[in-house]
N, CA, C, O and the ligand as a Tripos MOL2 file, in Angstrom:
@<TRIPOS>MOLECULE
protein
  313   311    79     0     0
PROTEIN
NO_CHARGES

@<TRIPOS>ATOM
      1 N         113.1750  124.4260  178.5780 N.3       1 MET1
      2 CA        112.9970  125.7440  179.1840 C.3       1 MET1
      3 C         112.8580  125.5640  180.6880 C.2       1 MET1
      4 O         112.1690  124.6600  181.1620 O.2       1 MET1
      5 N         113.5180  126.4310  181.4200 N.am      2 SER2
      6 CA        113.4510  126.3220  182.8770 C.3       2 SER2
      7 C         112.1520  126.9200  183.3950 C.2       2 SER2
      8 O         111.4380  127.6360  182.6940 O.2       2 SER2
      9 N         111.8830  126.5990  184.6320 N.am      3 LEU3
     10 CA        110.6920  127.1030  185.3060 C.3       3 LEU3
     11 C         110.7430  128.6200  185.3560 C.2       3 LEU3
     12 O         111.7900  129.2070  185.6260 O.2       3 LEU3
     13 N         109.6020  129.2520  185.0920 N.am      4 ARG4
     14 CA        109.4980  130.7070  185.1920 C.3       4 ARG4
     15 C         108.3760  131.0200  186.1770 C.2       4 ARG4
     16 O         107.3470  130.3440  186.2060 O.2       4 ARG4
     17 N         108.5910  132.0390  186.9690 N.am      5 ILE5
     18 CA        107.6410  132.4380  188.0030 C.3       5 ILE5
     19 C         107.1260  133.8360  187.6750 C.2       5 ILE5
     20 O         107.8860  134.7390  187.3260 O.2       5 ILE5
     21 N         105.7960  133.9820  187.8010 N.am      6 GLU6
     22 CA        105.1750  135.2750  187.5470 C.3       6 GLU6
     23 C         105.2840  136.1420  188.7960 C.2       6 GLU6
     24 O         104.6440  135.8620  189.8100 O.2       6 GLU6
     25 N         106.0920  137.1860  188.7220 N.am      7 CYS7
     26 CA        106.1970  138.1350  189.8320 C.3       7 CYS7
     27 C         105.2140  139.2730  189.5530 C.2       7 CYS7
     28 O         105.2190  139.8270  188.4540 O.2       7 CYS7
     29 N         104.3730  139.6320  190.5230 N.am      8 PRO8
     30 CA        103.4000  140.7020  190.2790 C.3       8 PRO8
     31 C         104.0550  142.0620  190.0450 C.2       8 PRO8
     32 O         103.4090  142.9830  189.5450 O.2       8 PRO8
     33 N         105.3180  142.1900  190.3990 N.am      9 HIS9
     34 CA        106.0080  143.4720  190.2470 C.3       9 HIS9
     35 C         106.9200  143.5060  189.0230 C.2       9 HIS9
     36 O         107.0990  144.5600  188.4130 O.2       9 HIS9
     37 N         107.4980  142.3570  188.6610 N.am     10 CYS10
     38 CA        108.5270  142.3220  187.6200 C.3      10 CYS10
     39 C         108.1010  141.5370  186.3840 C.2      10 CYS10
     40 O         108.7840  141.5840  185.3610 O.2      10 CYS10
     41 N         106.9820  140.8160  186.4630 N.am     11 GLY11
     42 CA        106.5530  140.0060  185.3280 C.3      11 GLY11
     43 C         107.1010  138.5990  185.4120 C.2      11 GLY11
     44 O         107.5630  138.1750  186.4720 O.2      11 GLY11
     45 N         107.0570  137.8690  184.3100 N.am     12 ARG12
     46 CA        107.4650  136.4670  184.2570 C.3      12 ARG12
     47 C         108.9850  136.3940  184.2060 C.2      12 ARG12
     48 O         109.6030  136.8690  183.2530 O.2      12 ARG12
     49 N         109.5930  135.7910  185.2460 N.am     13 ARG13
     50 CA        111.0430  135.7800  185.3890 C.3      13 ARG13
     51 C         111.5410  134.3500  185.6110 C.2      13 ARG13
     52 O         110.7940  133.5150  186.1220 O.2      13 ARG13
     53 N         112.8040  134.0510  185.2330 N.am     14 PRO14
     54 CA        113.3540  132.7030  185.4390 C.3      14 PRO14
     55 C         113.5320  132.3860  186.9230 C.2      14 PRO14
     56 O         113.8440  133.2630  187.7290 O.2      14 PRO14
     57 N         113.3290  131.1230  187.2640 N.am     15 VAL15
     58 CA        113.3850  130.6830  188.6650 C.3      15 VAL15
     59 C         114.7350  130.9790  189.3170 C.2      15 VAL15
     60 O         114.8190  131.1140  190.5370 O.2      15 VAL15
     61 N         115.7870  131.0780  188.5080 N.am     16 GLU16
     62 CA        117.1210  131.3380  189.0590 C.3      16 GLU16
     63 C         117.2000  132.6850  189.7710 C.2      16 GLU16
     64 O         118.1210  132.9090  190.5570 O.2      16 GLU16
     65 N         116.2550  133.5800  189.5110 N.am     17 GLU17
     66 CA        116.2550  134.8870  190.1800 C.3      17 GLU17
     67 C         115.6320  134.8180  191.5710 C.2      17 GLU17
     68 O         115.6780  135.7950  192.3170 O.2      17 GLU17
     69 N         115.0490  133.6700  191.9260 N.am     18 PHE18
     70 CA        114.2850  133.5610  193.1730 C.3      18 PHE18
     71 C         114.9770  132.6260  194.1590 C.2      18 PHE18
     72 O         115.7880  131.7780  193.7850 O.2      18 PHE18
     73 N         114.6300  132.8090  195.4250 N.am     19 SER19
     74 CA        115.0600  131.8930  196.4810 C.3      19 SER19
     75 C         113.8240  131.3040  197.1280 C.2      19 SER19
     76 O         112.8670  132.0110  197.4430 O.2      19 SER19
     77 N         113.8620  129.9960  197.3190 N.am     20 TYR20
     78 CA        112.7610  129.3150  198.0010 C.3      20 TYR20
     79 C         112.8360  129.6620  199.4600 C.2      20 TYR20
     80 O         113.9120  129.5910  200.0540 O.2      20 TYR20
     81 N         111.7090  130.0410  200.0670 N.am     21 GLY21
     82 CA        111.8120  130.5760  201.4190 C.3      21 GLY21
     83 C         110.8700  130.0230  202.4330 C.2      21 GLY21
     84 O         110.5790  130.6870  203.4280 O.2      21 GLY21
     85 N         110.3830  128.8350  202.2220 N.am     22 GLU22
     86 CA        109.4370  128.2860  203.2010 C.3      22 GLU22
     87 C         110.1660  127.8970  204.4850 C.2      22 GLU22
     88 O         111.2150  127.2540  204.4440 O.2      22 GLU22
     89 N         109.6010  128.2930  205.6220 N.am     23 ILE23
     90 CA        110.1410  127.8530  206.9040 C.3      23 ILE23
     91 C         109.3940  126.5910  207.2870 C.2      23 ILE23
     92 O         108.1920  126.6470  207.5460 O.2      23 ILE23
     93 N         110.0790  125.4450  207.3310 N.am     24 PRO24
     94 CA        109.3760  124.1970  207.6180 C.3      24 PRO24
     95 C         108.8170  124.1620  209.0260 C.2      24 PRO24
     96 O         109.4000  124.7210  209.9550 O.2      24 PRO24
     97 N         107.6970  123.5060  209.1720 N.am     25 THR25
     98 CA        107.1020  123.3350  210.4900 C.3      25 THR25
     99 C         107.4730  121.9590  211.0190 C.2      25 THR25
    100 O         107.6300  121.0030  210.2600 O.2      25 THR25
    101 N         107.6070  121.8800  212.3110 N.am     26 VAL26
    102 CA        107.9740  120.6260  212.9790 C.3      26 VAL26
    103 C         106.7560  120.1350  213.7470 C.2      26 VAL26
    104 O         106.1390  120.9000  214.4870 O.2      26 VAL26
    105 N         106.4030  118.8530  213.5770 N.am     27 PRO27
    106 CA        105.2530  118.3290  214.3120 C.3      27 PRO27
    107 C         105.4660  118.4200  215.8150 C.2      27 PRO27
    108 O         106.5910  118.3160  216.3050 O.2      27 PRO27
    109 N         104.3700  118.6140  216.5370 N.am     28 ASP28
    110 CA        104.4420  118.7040  217.9970 C.3      28 ASP28
    111 C         104.9560  117.4120  218.6190 C.2      28 ASP28
    112 O         105.4760  117.4110  219.7350 O.2      28 ASP28
    113 N         104.8030  116.2960  217.8730 N.am     29 SER29
    114 CA        105.2400  115.0100  218.4210 C.3      29 SER29
    115 C         106.7640  114.9150  218.5190 C.2      29 SER29
    116 O         107.2910  114.0580  219.2290 O.2      29 SER29
    117 N         107.4730  115.8000  217.8030 N.am     30 VAL30
    118 CA        108.9360  115.8110  217.9050 C.3      30 VAL30
    119 C         109.3100  116.7540  219.0340 C.2      30 VAL30
    120 O         109.0620  117.9580  218.9630 O.2      30 VAL30
    121 N         109.9030  116.1980  220.0680 N.am     31 THR31
    122 CA        110.2670  117.0050  221.2290 C.3      31 THR31
    123 C         111.7800  117.0550  221.3540 C.2      31 THR31
    124 O         112.4800  116.2430  220.7490 O.2      31 THR31
    125 N         112.2660  117.9590  222.1000 N.am     32 GLY32
    126 CA        113.7050  118.0870  222.2850 C.3      32 GLY32
    127 C         114.2670  119.0640  221.2610 C.2      32 GLY32
    128 O         113.9230  119.0020  220.0810 O.2      32 GLY32
    129 N         115.1230  119.9560  221.7110 N.am     33 GLU33
    130 CA        115.6450  121.0150  220.8560 C.3      33 GLU33
    131 C         116.4310  120.4520  219.6700 C.2      33 GLU33
    132 O         116.2350  120.8920  218.5370 O.2      33 GLU33
    133 N         117.3180  119.4840  219.9180 N.am     34 ASP34
    134 CA        118.1350  118.9200  218.8400 C.3      34 ASP34
    135 C         117.2720  118.1590  217.8360 C.2      34 ASP34
    136 O         117.4840  118.2610  216.6280 O.2      34 ASP34
    137 N         116.3060  117.4010  218.3350 N.am     35 ALA35
    138 CA        115.4280  116.6310  217.4450 C.3      35 ALA35
    139 C         114.6090  117.5650  216.5630 C.2      35 ALA35
    140 O         114.3790  117.2780  215.3880 O.2      35 ALA35
    141 N         114.1740  118.6710  217.1290 N.am     36 ARG36
    142 CA        113.3950  119.6340  216.3360 C.3      36 ARG36
    143 C         114.2750  120.3030  215.2790 C.2      36 ARG36
    144 O         113.8210  120.5240  214.1570 O.2      36 ARG36
    145 N         115.5250  120.6270  215.6180 N.am     37 ASP37
    146 CA        116.4470  121.2040  214.6270 C.3      37 ASP37
    147 C         116.6980  120.2080  213.4990 C.2      37 ASP37
    148 O         116.7070  120.5860  212.3270 O.2      37 ASP37
    149 N         116.9000  118.9460  213.8430 N.am     38 LEU38
    150 CA        117.1450  117.8920  212.8460 C.3      38 LEU38
    151 C         115.9390  117.7390  211.9200 C.2      38 LEU38
    152 O         116.0900  117.6350  210.7030 O.2      38 LEU38
    153 N         114.7590  117.7270  212.5010 N.am     39 ASP39
    154 CA        113.5350  117.5960  211.7080 C.3      39 ASP39
    155 C         113.3710  118.7860  210.7720 C.2      39 ASP39
    156 O         113.0100  118.6260  209.6070 O.2      39 ASP39
    157 N         113.6390  119.9730  211.2900 N.am     40 ARG40
    158 CA        113.4870  121.1970  210.5130 C.3      40 ARG40
    159 C         114.4580  121.2160  209.3240 C.2      40 ARG40
    160 O         114.1220  121.7390  208.2610 O.2      40 ARG40
    161 N         115.6520  120.6540  209.4970 N.am     41 ALA41
    162 CA        116.6690  120.7010  208.4480 C.3      41 ALA41
    163 C         116.5160  119.5990  207.4050 C.2      41 ALA41
    164 O         116.7890  119.8210  206.2260 O.2      41 ALA41
    165 N         116.0800  118.4060  207.8320 N.am     42 PHE42
    166 CA        116.1460  117.2660  206.9190 C.3      42 PHE42
    167 C         114.8160  116.6000  206.6000 C.2      42 PHE42
    168 O         114.7230  115.8910  205.5980 O.2      42 PHE42
    169 N         113.8000  116.7950  207.4010 N.am     43 MET43
    170 CA        112.5490  116.0750  207.1850 C.3      43 MET43
    171 C         111.5380  116.9750  206.4630 C.2      43 MET43
    172 O         110.4540  117.2600  206.9720 O.2      43 MET43
    173 N         111.9240  117.4030  205.2770 N.am     44 LEU44
    174 CA        111.0780  118.3150  204.5260 C.3      44 LEU44
    175 C         109.9730  117.5480  203.8150 C.2      44 LEU44
    176 O         110.1660  116.4240  203.3520 O.2      44 LEU44
    177 N         108.8220  118.1790  203.7420 N.am     45 ASP45
    178 CA        107.7200  117.5940  202.9850 C.3      45 ASP45
    179 C         108.0830  117.6150  201.5020 C.2      45 ASP45
    180 O         108.7780  118.5170  201.0330 O.2      45 ASP45
    181 N         107.6130  116.6320  200.7920 N.am     46 ASN46
    182 CA        107.8290  116.5860  199.3480 C.3      46 ASN46
    183 C         106.4940  116.2320  198.7010 C.2      46 ASN46
    184 O         106.3230  115.1340  198.1710 O.2      46 ASN46
    185 N         105.5440  117.1780  198.7480 N.am     47 PRO47
    186 CA        104.2000  116.8640  198.2670 C.3      47 PRO47
    187 C         104.1720  116.6380  196.7630 C.2      47 PRO47
    188 O         104.9560  117.2160  196.0100 O.2      47 PRO47
    189 N         103.2430  115.7780  196.3460 N.am     48 GLU48
    190 CA        103.0560  115.5250  194.9160 C.3      48 GLU48
    191 C         101.7620  116.2070  194.4900 C.2      48 GLU48
    192 O         100.6940  115.9300  195.0360 O.2      48 GLU48
    193 N         101.8670  117.0990  193.5110 N.am     49 GLY49
    194 CA        100.7030  117.8210  193.0350 C.3      49 GLY49
    195 C         100.7990  119.2960  193.3710 C.2      49 GLY49
    196 O         101.8850  119.7950  193.6650 O.2      49 GLY49
    197 N          99.6650  120.0090  193.3320 N.am     50 PRO50
    198 CA         99.6830  121.4400  193.6180 C.3      50 PRO50
    199 C         100.1900  121.7190  195.0320 C.2      50 PRO50
    200 O          99.7490  121.1010  196.0000 O.2      50 PRO50
    201 N         101.1210  122.6570  195.1260 N.am     51 SER51
    202 CA        101.7260  122.9880  196.4080 C.3      51 SER51
    203 C         101.8580  124.5060  196.5110 C.2      51 SER51
    204 O         102.3180  125.1570  195.5730 O.2      51 SER51
    205 N         101.4560  125.0650  197.6430 N.am     52 THR52
    206 CA        101.5870  126.5030  197.8570 C.3      52 THR52
    207 C         102.9550  126.7760  198.4720 C.2      52 THR52
    208 O         103.3090  126.2130  199.5080 O.2      52 THR52
    209 N         103.7120  127.6430  197.8230 N.am     53 GLU53
    210 CA        105.0860  127.9030  198.2380 C.3      53 GLU53
    211 C         105.3360  129.4050  198.3420 C.2      53 GLU53
    212 O         104.6480  130.2130  197.7200 O.2      53 GLU53
    213 N         106.3360  129.7520  199.1430 N.am     54 ARG54
    214 CA        106.7710  131.1430  199.2430 C.3      54 ARG54
    215 C         108.1220  131.2590  198.5480 C.2      54 ARG54
    216 O         109.0160  130.4430  198.7750 O.2      54 ARG54
    217 N         108.2660  132.2800  197.6990 N.am     55 TRP55
    218 CA        109.5060  132.5420  196.9850 C.3      55 TRP55
    219 C         109.8880  133.9990  197.1950 C.2      55 TRP55
    220 O         109.0280  134.8780  197.2640 O.2      55 TRP55
    221 N         111.1850  134.2420  197.2950 N.am     56 PHE56
    222 CA        111.7060  135.5970  197.4570 C.3      56 PHE56
    223 C         112.4000  135.9860  196.1560 C.2      56 PHE56
    224 O         113.2700  135.2620  195.6710 O.2      56 PHE56
    225 N         112.0140  137.1330  195.5910 N.am     57 HIS57
    226 CA        112.6100  137.5660  194.3200 C.3      57 HIS57
    227 C         113.9450  138.2500  194.6060 C.2      57 HIS57
    228 O         114.0430  139.4760  194.6440 O.2      57 HIS57
    229 N         114.9660  137.4210  194.8060 N.am     58 THR58
    230 CA        116.2930  137.8640  195.2370 C.3      58 THR58
    231 C         116.9250  138.8340  194.2440 C.2      58 THR58
    232 O         117.4650  139.8670  194.6380 O.2      58 THR58
    233 N         116.8570  138.5000  192.9530 N.am     59 PHE59
    234 CA        117.5320  139.3190  191.9370 C.3      59 PHE59
    235 C         116.5190  140.1360  191.1510 C.2      59 PHE59
    236 O         116.6600  140.3270  189.9430 O.2      59 PHE59
    237 N         115.4990  140.6140  191.8470 N.am     60 GLY60
    238 CA        114.4690  141.4430  191.2290 C.3      60 GLY60
    239 C         114.0050  142.4790  192.2250 C.2      60 GLY60
    240 O         114.7980  143.2880  192.7060 O.2      60 GLY60
    241 N         112.7200  142.4550  192.5360 N.am     61 CYS61
    242 CA        112.1350  143.4760  193.4040 C.3      61 CYS61
    243 C         112.4050  143.2330  194.8870 C.2      61 CYS61
    244 O         112.1110  144.0910  195.7200 O.2      61 CYS61
    245 N         112.9690  142.0590  195.2230 N.am     62 ARG62
    246 CA        113.2930  141.7090  196.6160 C.3      62 ARG62
    247 C         112.0440  141.7110  197.4930 C.2      62 ARG62
    248 O         112.0480  142.2290  198.6100 O.2      62 ARG62
    249 N         110.9870  141.1260  196.9640 N.am     63 ARG63
    250 CA        109.7470  140.9620  197.7190 C.3      63 ARG63
    251 C         109.3700  139.4920  197.7250 C.2      63 ARG63
    252 O         109.7830  138.7230  196.8570 O.2      63 ARG63
    253 N         108.5660  139.1080  198.7360 N.am     64 TRP64
    254 CA        108.0580  137.7570  198.8470 C.3      64 TRP64
    255 C         106.8140  137.6160  197.9900 C.2      64 TRP64
    256 O         106.0380  138.5620  197.8540 O.2      64 TRP64
    257 N         106.6220  136.4330  197.4100 N.am     65 LEU65
    258 CA        105.3780  136.1360  196.7280 C.3      65 LEU65
    259 C         104.9720  134.6980  197.0100 C.2      65 LEU65
    260 O         105.8020  133.8420  197.3160 O.2      65 LEU65
    261 N         103.6800  134.4610  196.8980 N.am     66 THR66
    262 CA        103.1270  133.1370  197.1090 C.3      66 THR66
    263 C         102.8260  132.5390  195.7510 C.2      66 THR66
    264 O         102.1770  133.1690  194.9160 O.2      66 THR66
    265 N         103.3000  131.3210  195.5310 N.am     67 VAL67
    266 CA        103.1620  130.6460  194.2430 C.3      67 VAL67
    267 C         102.5280  129.2810  194.4710 C.2      67 VAL67
    268 O         102.9170  128.5580  195.3880 O.2      67 VAL67
    269 N         101.5540  128.9270  193.6400 N.am     68 THR68
    270 CA        101.0290  127.5660  193.6480 C.3      68 THR68
    271 C         101.6550  126.8450  192.4670 C.2      68 THR68
    272 O         101.4580  127.2320  191.3150 O.2      68 THR68
    273 N         102.4120  125.7920  192.7600 N.am     69 ARG69
    274 CA        103.1610  125.0650  191.7380 C.3      69 ARG69
    275 C         102.7940  123.5890  191.7940 C.2      69 ARG69
    276 O         102.7240  122.9940  192.8700 O.2      69 ARG69
    277 N         102.5590  123.0040  190.6210 N.am     70 ASP70
    278 CA        102.3270  121.5610  190.5380 C.3      70 ASP70
    279 C         103.6930  120.8870  190.5230 C.2      70 ASP70
    280 O         104.4400  121.0060  189.5520 O.2      70 ASP70
    281 N         104.0170  120.1800  191.5990 N.am     71 THR71
    282 CA        105.3540  119.6050  191.7280 C.3      71 THR71
    283 C         105.5910  118.4510  190.7460 C.2      71 THR71
    284 O         106.7350  118.0500  190.5310 O.2      71 THR71
    285 N         104.5120  117.9100  190.1460 N.am     72 ARG72
    286 CA        104.6850  116.8210  189.1690 C.3      72 ARG72
    287 C         105.1740  117.3620  187.8340 C.2      72 ARG72
    288 O         105.9260  116.6920  187.1260 O.2      72 ARG72
    289 N         104.7460  118.5840  187.4870 N.am     73 THR73
    290 CA        105.0540  119.1410  186.1610 C.3      73 THR73
    291 C         105.8770  120.4180  186.2300 C.2      73 THR73
    292 O         106.3520  120.8880  185.1970 O.2      73 THR73
    293 N         106.0600  120.9870  187.3990 N.am     74 ASP74
    294 CA        106.7090  122.2840  187.6110 C.3      74 ASP74
    295 C         105.9030  123.4380  187.0260 C.2      74 ASP74
    296 O         106.4060  124.5570  186.9240 O.2      74 ASP74
    297 N         104.6590  123.1720  186.6430 N.am     75 GLU75
    298 CA        103.8080  124.2420  186.1170 C.3      75 GLU75
    299 C         103.3730  125.1520  187.2720 C.2      75 GLU75
    300 O         102.9100  124.6840  188.3120 O.2      75 GLU75
    301 N         103.5320  126.4540  187.0620 N.am     76 VAL76
    302 CA        103.0610  127.4330  188.0450 C.3      76 VAL76
    303 C         101.5970  127.6930  187.7620 C.2      76 VAL76
    304 O         101.2360  128.1450  186.6760 O.2      76 VAL76
    305 N         100.7390  127.4020  188.7600 N.am     77 LEU77
    306 CA         99.3010  127.4850  188.5760 C.3      77 LEU77
    307 C          98.7690  128.8760  188.9180 C.2      77 LEU77
    308 O          97.7810  129.3210  188.3340 O.2      77 LEU77
    309 N          99.4060  129.5540  189.8460 N.am     78 SER78
    310 CA         99.0040  130.9310  190.1770 C.3      78 SER78
    311 C         100.1110  131.6040  190.9570 C.2      78 SER78
    312 O          99.9800  132.7680  191.3360 O.2      78 SER78
    313 ZN        109.8420  140.7840  191.4360 Zn       79 ZN79
@<TRIPOS>BOND
     1     1     2 1
     2     2     3 1
     3     3     4 2
     4     3     5 am
     5     5     6 1
     6     6     7 1
     7     7     8 2
     8     7     9 am
     9     9    10 1
    10    10    11 1
    11    11    12 2
    12    11    13 am
    13    13    14 1
    14    14    15 1
    15    15    16 2
    16    15    17 am
    17    17    18 1
    18    18    19 1
    19    19    20 2
    20    19    21 am
    21    21    22 1
    22    22    23 1
    23    23    24 2
    24    23    25 am
    25    25    26 1
    26    26    27 1
    27    27    28 2
    28    27    29 am
    29    29    30 1
    30    30    31 1
    31    31    32 2
    32    31    33 am
    33    33    34 1
    34    34    35 1
    35    35    36 2
    36    35    37 am
    37    37    38 1
    38    38    39 1
    39    39    40 2
    40    39    41 am
    41    41    42 1
    42    42    43 1
    43    43    44 2
    44    43    45 am
    45    45    46 1
    46    46    47 1
    47    47    48 2
    48    47    49 am
    49    49    50 1
    50    50    51 1
    51    51    52 2
    52    51    53 am
    53    53    54 1
    54    54    55 1
    55    55    56 2
    56    55    57 am
    57    57    58 1
    58    58    59 1
    59    59    60 2
    60    59    61 am
    61    61    62 1
    62    62    63 1
    63    63    64 2
    64    63    65 am
    65    65    66 1
    66    66    67 1
    67    67    68 2
    68    67    69 am
    69    69    70 1
    70    70    71 1
    71    71    72 2
    72    71    73 am
    73    73    74 1
    74    74    75 1
    75    75    76 2
    76    75    77 am
    77    77    78 1
    78    78    79 1
    79    79    80 2
    80    79    81 am
    81    81    82 1
    82    82    83 1
    83    83    84 2
    84    83    85 am
    85    85    86 1
    86    86    87 1
    87    87    88 2
    88    87    89 am
    89    89    90 1
    90    90    91 1
    91    91    92 2
    92    91    93 am
    93    93    94 1
    94    94    95 1
    95    95    96 2
    96    95    97 am
    97    97    98 1
    98    98    99 1
    99    99   100 2
   100    99   101 am
   101   101   102 1
   102   102   103 1
   103   103   104 2
   104   103   105 am
   105   105   106 1
   106   106   107 1
   107   107   108 2
   108   107   109 am
   109   109   110 1
   110   110   111 1
   111   111   112 2
   112   111   113 am
   113   113   114 1
   114   114   115 1
   115   115   116 2
   116   115   117 am
   117   117   118 1
   118   118   119 1
   119   119   120 2
   120   119   121 am
   121   121   122 1
   122   122   123 1
   123   123   124 2
   124   123   125 am
   125   125   126 1
   126   126   127 1
   127   127   128 2
   128   127   129 am
   129   129   130 1
   130   130   131 1
   131   131   132 2
   132   131   133 am
   133   133   134 1
   134   134   135 1
   135   135   136 2
   136   135   137 am
   137   137   138 1
   138   138   139 1
   139   139   140 2
   140   139   141 am
   141   141   142 1
   142   142   143 1
   143   143   144 2
   144   143   145 am
   145   145   146 1
   146   146   147 1
   147   147   148 2
   148   147   149 am
   149   149   150 1
   150   150   151 1
   151   151   152 2
   152   151   153 am
   153   153   154 1
   154   154   155 1
   155   155   156 2
   156   155   157 am
   157   157   158 1
   158   158   159 1
   159   159   160 2
   160   159   161 am
   161   161   162 1
   162   162   163 1
   163   163   164 2
   164   163   165 am
   165   165   166 1
   166   166   167 1
   167   167   168 2
   168   167   169 am
   169   169   170 1
   170   170   171 1
   171   171   172 2
   172   171   173 am
   173   173   174 1
   174   174   175 1
   175   175   176 2
   176   175   177 am
   177   177   178 1
   178   178   179 1
   179   179   180 2
   180   179   181 am
   181   181   182 1
   182   182   183 1
   183   183   184 2
   184   183   185 am
   185   185   186 1
   186   186   187 1
   187   187   188 2
   188   187   189 am
   189   189   190 1
   190   190   191 1
   191   191   192 2
   192   191   193 am
   193   193   194 1
   194   194   195 1
   195   195   196 2
   196   195   197 am
   197   197   198 1
   198   198   199 1
   199   199   200 2
   200   199   201 am
   201   201   202 1
   202   202   203 1
   203   203   204 2
   204   203   205 am
   205   205   206 1
   206   206   207 1
   207   207   208 2
   208   207   209 am
   209   209   210 1
   210   210   211 1
   211   211   212 2
   212   211   213 am
   213   213   214 1
   214   214   215 1
   215   215   216 2
   216   215   217 am
   217   217   218 1
   218   218   219 1
   219   219   220 2
   220   219   221 am
   221   221   222 1
   222   222   223 1
   223   223   224 2
   224   223   225 am
   225   225   226 1
   226   226   227 1
   227   227   228 2
   228   227   229 am
   229   229   230 1
   230   230   231 1
   231   231   232 2
   232   231   233 am
   233   233   234 1
   234   234   235 1
   235   235   236 2
   236   235   237 am
   237   237   238 1
   238   238   239 1
   239   239   240 2
   240   239   241 am
   241   241   242 1
   242   242   243 1
   243   243   244 2
   244   243   245 am
   245   245   246 1
   246   246   247 1
   247   247   248 2
   248   247   249 am
   249   249   250 1
   250   250   251 1
   251   251   252 2
   252   251   253 am
   253   253   254 1
   254   254   255 1
   255   255   256 2
   256   255   257 am
   257   257   258 1
   258   258   259 1
   259   259   260 2
   260   259   261 am
   261   261   262 1
   262   262   263 1
   263   263   264 2
   264   263   265 am
   265   265   266 1
   266   266   267 1
   267   267   268 2
   268   267   269 am
   269   269   270 1
   270   270   271 1
   271   271   272 2
   272   271   273 am
   273   273   274 1
   274   274   275 1
   275   275   276 2
   276   275   277 am
   277   277   278 1
   278   278   279 1
   279   279   280 2
   280   279   281 am
   281   281   282 1
   282   282   283 1
   283   283   284 2
   284   283   285 am
   285   285   286 1
   286   286   287 1
   287   287   288 2
   288   287   289 am
   289   289   290 1
   290   290   291 1
   291   291   292 2
   292   291   293 am
   293   293   294 1
   294   294   295 1
   295   295   296 2
   296   295   297 am
   297   297   298 1
   298   298   299 1
   299   299   300 2
   300   299   301 am
   301   301   302 1
   302   302   303 1
   303   303   304 2
   304   303   305 am
   305   305   306 1
   306   306   307 1
   307   307   308 2
   308   307   309 am
   309   309   310 1
   310   310   311 1
   311   311   312 2
@<TRIPOS>SUBSTRUCTURE
     1 MET1         2 RESIDUE 1 A MET
     2 SER2         6 RESIDUE 1 A SER
     3 LEU3        10 RESIDUE 1 A LEU
     4 ARG4        14 RESIDUE 1 A ARG
     5 ILE5        18 RESIDUE 1 A ILE
     6 GLU6        22 RESIDUE 1 A GLU
     7 CYS7        26 RESIDUE 1 A CYS
     8 PRO8        30 RESIDUE 1 A PRO
     9 HIS9        34 RESIDUE 1 A HIS
    10 CYS10       38 RESIDUE 1 A CYS
    11 GLY11       42 RESIDUE 1 A GLY
    12 ARG12       46 RESIDUE 1 A ARG
    13 ARG13       50 RESIDUE 1 A ARG
    14 PRO14       54 RESIDUE 1 A PRO
    15 VAL15       58 RESIDUE 1 A VAL
    16 GLU16       62 RESIDUE 1 A GLU
    17 GLU17       66 RESIDUE 1 A GLU
    18 PHE18       70 RESIDUE 1 A PHE
    19 SER19       74 RESIDUE 1 A SER
    20 TYR20       78 RESIDUE 1 A TYR
    21 GLY21       82 RESIDUE 1 A GLY
    22 GLU22       86 RESIDUE 1 A GLU
    23 ILE23       90 RESIDUE 1 A ILE
    24 PRO24       94 RESIDUE 1 A PRO
    25 THR25       98 RESIDUE 1 A THR
    26 VAL26      102 RESIDUE 1 A VAL
    27 PRO27      106 RESIDUE 1 A PRO
    28 ASP28      110 RESIDUE 1 A ASP
    29 SER29      114 RESIDUE 1 A SER
    30 VAL30      118 RESIDUE 1 A VAL
    31 THR31      122 RESIDUE 1 A THR
    32 GLY32      126 RESIDUE 1 A GLY
    33 GLU33      130 RESIDUE 1 A GLU
    34 ASP34      134 RESIDUE 1 A ASP
    35 ALA35      138 RESIDUE 1 A ALA
    36 ARG36      142 RESIDUE 1 A ARG
    37 ASP37      146 RESIDUE 1 A ASP
    38 LEU38      150 RESIDUE 1 A LEU
    39 ASP39      154 RESIDUE 1 A ASP
    40 ARG40      158 RESIDUE 1 A ARG
    41 ALA41      162 RESIDUE 1 A ALA
    42 PHE42      166 RESIDUE 1 A PHE
    43 MET43      170 RESIDUE 1 A MET
    44 LEU44      174 RESIDUE 1 A LEU
    45 ASP45      178 RESIDUE 1 A ASP
    46 ASN46      182 RESIDUE 1 A ASN
    47 PRO47      186 RESIDUE 1 A PRO
    48 GLU48      190 RESIDUE 1 A GLU
    49 GLY49      194 RESIDUE 1 A GLY
    50 PRO50      198 RESIDUE 1 A PRO
    51 SER51      202 RESIDUE 1 A SER
    52 THR52      206 RESIDUE 1 A THR
    53 GLU53      210 RESIDUE 1 A GLU
    54 ARG54      214 RESIDUE 1 A ARG
    55 TRP55      218 RESIDUE 1 A TRP
    56 PHE56      222 RESIDUE 1 A PHE
    57 HIS57      226 RESIDUE 1 A HIS
    58 THR58      230 RESIDUE 1 A THR
    59 PHE59      234 RESIDUE 1 A PHE
    60 GLY60      238 RESIDUE 1 A GLY
    61 CYS61      242 RESIDUE 1 A CYS
    62 ARG62      246 RESIDUE 1 A ARG
    63 ARG63      250 RESIDUE 1 A ARG
    64 TRP64      254 RESIDUE 1 A TRP
    65 LEU65      258 RESIDUE 1 A LEU
    66 THR66      262 RESIDUE 1 A THR
    67 VAL67      266 RESIDUE 1 A VAL
    68 THR68      270 RESIDUE 1 A THR
    69 ARG69      274 RESIDUE 1 A ARG
    70 ASP70      278 RESIDUE 1 A ASP
    71 THR71      282 RESIDUE 1 A THR
    72 ARG72      286 RESIDUE 1 A ARG
    73 THR73      290 RESIDUE 1 A THR
    74 ASP74      294 RESIDUE 1 A ASP
    75 GLU75      298 RESIDUE 1 A GLU
    76 VAL76      302 RESIDUE 1 A VAL
    77 LEU77      306 RESIDUE 1 A LEU
    78 SER78      310 RESIDUE 1 A SER
    79 ZN79       313 GROUP 0 **** ****
């Protein structure tokens, strides 16, 4: 079974209806416009364990929601 996300407006829906929407942050130690663009595009965090994420319900209510997901198990915690 694929990951399902609880939308407060639409109920429990398959992850395929959502788009991941976190805007990555770039450390201040990375300077220069090109270096910051490169970091933003490719140096994404890959945390292990509970992670707070933003998802957009693209094929539903078209609203943003905050989800806490355990990246080890894909279990949605809240
Ligand atoms: Zn929704």
